[in-house]
C-alpha positions as CSV (number, residue, x, y, z in Angstrom):
1,M,102.2,104.3,108.4
2,D,104.3,104.5,105.2
3,I,105.7,101.4,103.6
4,K,108.5,101.8,101.0
5,V,109.4,98.8,98.8
6,I,112.0,98.3,96.1
7,S,112.1,95.5,93.6
8,T,115.4,94.9,91.8
9,N,116.7,92.3,89.4
10,I,120.3,92.3,90.5
11,R,121.7,90.4,87.5
12,F,123.6,87.2,88.4
13,E,127.4,87.5,88.9
14,N,128.8,86.9,85.4
15,K,132.4,87.5,84.3
16,A,131.3,88.0,80.8
17,D,129.7,91.3,81.9
18,E,133.2,92.6,82.4
19,I,133.0,96.2,83.8
20,N,129.4,95.6,84.6
21,N,130.0,92.4,86.6
22,W,128.6,92.4,90.2
23,P,131.9,93.2,92.1
24,N,132.2,96.5,90.1
25,R,128.6,97.6,90.7
26,K,127.5,96.2,94.0
27,Q,128.3,99.4,95.9
28,I,126.5,101.5,93.3
29,W,123.5,99.1,93.7
30,A,123.6,99.3,97.5
31,K,123.8,103.1,97.5
32,T,120.9,103.4,95.0
33,I,118.8,101.2,97.1
34,L,119.6,102.6,100.6
35,D,119.2,106.2,99.4
36,Q,115.4,105.5,99.2
37,D,115.3,104.3,102.8
38,P,113.1,101.3,102.0
39,D,111.4,98.9,104.4
40,F,111.8,95.9,102.1
41,I,114.1,95.1,99.2
42,C,112.9,92.4,96.9
43,T,115.6,91.0,94.6
44,Q,115.6,88.6,91.6
45,E,118.5,86.6,90.3
46,G,121.6,86.0,92.2
47,R,123.0,82.7,93.6
48,R,123.7,82.2,97.3
49,P,127.2,83.8,97.4
50,Q,126.1,86.9,95.6
51,L,123.0,87.2,97.8
52,E,125.0,86.9,101.0
53,D,127.4,89.5,99.6
54,A,124.5,91.8,98.9
55,E,123.3,91.4,102.5
56,K,126.6,92.6,103.8
57,S,126.2,95.8,101.7
58,L,122.8,96.6,103.1
59,K,123.1,98.2,106.5
60,D,120.2,97.4,108.8
61,F,118.8,94.7,106.5
62,H,118.7,90.9,106.7
63,L,117.5,88.1,104.5
64,A,114.0,87.1,105.6
65,F,114.5,83.5,104.7
66,K,118.0,81.8,104.9
67,E,116.8,78.3,105.9
68,R,115.9,77.2,102.3
69,S,117.4,74.2,100.7
70,W,120.0,76.1,98.7
71,I,120.8,74.6,95.3
72,A,124.2,75.9,94.1
73,E,123.2,76.5,90.4
74,R,119.8,78.0,91.1
75,M,119.1,81.8,91.3
76,Y,116.7,82.9,94.1
77,P,114.3,85.7,94.5
78,C,114.9,87.1,98.0
79,I,113.4,89.6,100.4
80,F,115.7,91.8,102.5
81,V,113.9,93.2,105.6
82,N,114.7,96.3,107.6
83,H,115.5,95.4,111.2
84,S,112.5,97.4,112.3
85,W,110.3,94.4,111.2
86,K,110.1,91.0,112.7
87,V,109.8,87.9,110.5
88,L,106.8,85.8,111.6
89,N,107.0,83.3,108.8
90,A,108.9,82.9,105.6
91,G,109.5,80.4,102.9
92,D,109.7,79.4,99.2
93,K,107.3,77.9,96.8
94,W,108.5,76.6,93.5
95,L,106.3,77.7,90.5
96,S,105.7,74.1,89.3
97,L,103.1,71.4,89.7
98,T,105.0,70.4,92.9
99,P,105.6,73.7,94.7
100,D,107.1,72.1,97.8
101,I,109.9,70.2,96.0
102,P,113.0,72.4,95.7
103,G,114.2,72.8,92.1
104,S,111.1,71.3,90.6
105,L,110.3,72.4,87.1
106,S,107.0,72.4,85.0
107,F,105.4,74.2,82.1
108,E,108.5,73.9,79.8
109,S,110.3,76.5,81.9
110,M,113.9,77.1,80.9
111,F,114.9,76.9,84.6
112,P,113.1,76.1,87.9
113,R,111.4,79.3,89.1
114,L,110.0,80.2,92.4
115,M,108.3,82.7,94.7
116,T,109.5,83.6,98.2
117,F,107.4,85.1,100.9
118,A,107.7,86.8,104.3
119,H,104.9,87.5,106.8
120,L,106.2,90.4,108.9
121,K,105.2,92.5,111.9
122,N,106.4,96.0,112.6
123,K,108.3,96.1,116.0
124,K,106.9,99.5,116.9
125,N,103.2,99.4,116.1
126,S,102.6,95.6,115.5
127,K,101.2,96.2,112.0
128,E,101.5,93.1,109.8
129,I,102.1,92.7,106.1
130,L,102.8,89.8,103.7
131,I,105.5,90.3,101.0
132,V,105.7,88.0,98.1
133,N,108.5,88.2,95.5
134,C,108.9,86.1,92.3
135,H,110.8,85.7,89.0
136,L,109.0,84.1,86.0
137,D,110.3,82.4,82.9
138,H,111.9,84.6,80.3
139,M,111.1,82.6,77.2
140,K,107.5,81.5,76.8
141,S,104.2,83.2,77.6
142,S,102.6,79.8,78.1
143,T,105.2,79.0,80.8
144,R,104.5,82.3,82.6
145,D,100.8,81.5,82.3
146,G,101.2,78.3,84.2
147,Q,103.7,79.7,86.7
148,S,101.4,82.7,87.5
149,K,98.5,80.4,88.3
150,V,100.7,78.5,90.8
151,L,101.8,81.8,92.2
152,I,98.3,82.9,92.9
153,S,97.3,79.5,94.3
154,E,100.2,79.5,96.7
155,I,99.5,83.1,97.8
156,N,95.9,82.1,98.6
157,K,97.2,79.3,100.8
158,I,99.6,81.5,102.9
159,K,97.6,84.8,103.1
160,K,96.0,85.8,106.4
161,E,92.7,87.6,106.8
162,N,93.0,91.3,107.1
163,V,96.8,91.3,106.4
164,S,97.9,93.5,103.5
165,I,99.9,92.0,100.6
166,I,102.6,93.4,98.4
167,L,103.5,91.3,95.3
168,T,106.8,92.1,93.5
169,G,108.8,90.5,90.8
170,D,110.5,90.3,87.5
171,F,107.5,89.0,85.5
172,N,109.3,89.0,82.2
173,E,106.2,90.5,80.5
174,S,104.3,93.8,80.8
175,P,101.3,94.2,83.1
176,F,99.0,94.2,80.2
177,E,99.5,90.5,79.2
178,A,98.4,87.0,80.4
179,V,100.1,87.0,83.8
180,R,98.4,90.2,85.0
181,K,95.0,88.8,83.7
182,N,95.6,85.6,85.8
183,I,96.4,87.8,88.9
184,D,93.2,89.8,88.2
185,Q,91.2,86.6,88.3
186,S,92.4,85.7,91.8
187,T,90.3,86.4,95.0
188,I,92.8,89.2,95.9
189,S,92.3,92.6,94.4
190,F,95.8,93.8,93.5
191,K,96.4,97.4,92.3
192,D,99.4,98.6,90.3
193,P,100.7,101.9,91.8
194,W,102.3,102.8,88.4
195,I,98.8,102.8,86.9
196,N,97.1,104.3,89.9
197,L,99.4,107.3,89.9
198,N,99.0,107.7,86.1
199,K,102.7,107.2,85.3
200,K,103.9,107.0,81.7
201,E,104.8,103.5,80.7
202,E,108.5,102.9,80.6
203,G,110.7,99.9,80.1
204,T,112.7,98.5,83.0
205,H,115.3,96.2,81.3
206,H,118.1,98.3,79.7
207,K,121.0,95.8,79.4
208,F,123.4,98.1,81.2
209,T,123.0,100.9,78.7
210,G,120.6,103.1,80.5
211,D,118.3,103.1,77.4
212,N,114.9,101.6,78.2
213,S,113.1,103.1,75.2
214,S,112.5,99.8,73.4
215,T,111.6,97.6,76.4
216,K,108.5,96.9,78.4
217,R,107.8,97.4,82.1
218,I,108.5,93.8,83.1
219,D,109.3,94.6,86.7
220,W,106.3,95.4,88.8
221,I,105.1,96.0,92.3
222,L,101.5,95.3,93.1
223,A,99.6,95.8,96.3
224,S,96.3,94.7,97.9
225,E,93.7,97.5,97.6
226,N,93.8,98.5,101.3
227,L,97.3,99.9,100.6
228,I,97.1,103.4,99.2
229,S,99.8,104.2,96.6
230,T,101.5,107.5,97.2
231,D,104.7,107.2,95.0
232,A,106.1,105.1,92.3
233,K,109.3,105.6,90.3
234,I,112.1,103.9,88.3
235,L,115.5,104.4,89.8
236,K,118.0,105.4,87.1
237,D,121.0,106.2,89.2
238,H,124.5,105.4,87.8
239,D,128.1,106.2,88.5
240,N,129.9,107.2,85.3
241,S,127.5,105.0,83.3
242,I,128.0,102.0,85.5
243,Y,124.4,101.0,86.6
244,P,123.3,99.0,89.5
245,S,122.1,96.2,87.2
246,D,120.8,95.5,83.7
247,H,117.3,96.3,85.1
248,F,116.4,99.5,86.7
249,P,115.3,99.1,90.3
250,I,111.7,100.1,90.9
251,F,110.3,101.9,94.0
252,S,106.8,102.2,95.4
253,K,105.5,103.9,98.5
254,F,102.2,103.1,100.2
255,T,100.2,104.2,103.2
256,L,99.1,101.3,105.5
257,N,96.1,102.2,107.6
């Protein structure tokens, strides 16, 4: 079966963005996403009201995990799941030395950061998959180093034998730096479809300009090696130069045996 995944930093709702603020682009964002007919949509940034607003714009999708201890000022990575999938288990882990304490902060991070996960079963064929989505610190490499080690440790705790894993996120660094090296040292062999399919490296953060020529590919989708990569692309859709976000959404397609 085919699995289609989108990872998208939606940019928090911010009046200072003026014409690019969320209310002016949310329908562009939703259309861009839904045009790809994904199974899973992994978002970064966004506080609870914005995320619930996003859910209303996504026909046939629902938040995998709503029961979290929402903290008003925190931004949450989320997983939106197509209704053709059943959520077996879902939750959050904070990327700190105390992952089970909501809002906990370590490694000199500017803000508390977290990963969210969803263990899912397809309602038609009973295939299972684990989706993990995260957002790492935007300031220090040393902070991301610590956070990525917690990320891998927590994935190892929740993974199930013989269940494929997709890891997405805004990693705030390219896949050729310390975070990716930490992931490579884990017991899970993750592959990058962008590299597997010999795509030319491009930036994903464009600051609402559409110009990504001077930035790195800081948004990635990785998959366990039993998922075969068949497509990967950056979604550059816009409506009269109004973009879905200040990051381009990224898309990957896999075959799940």
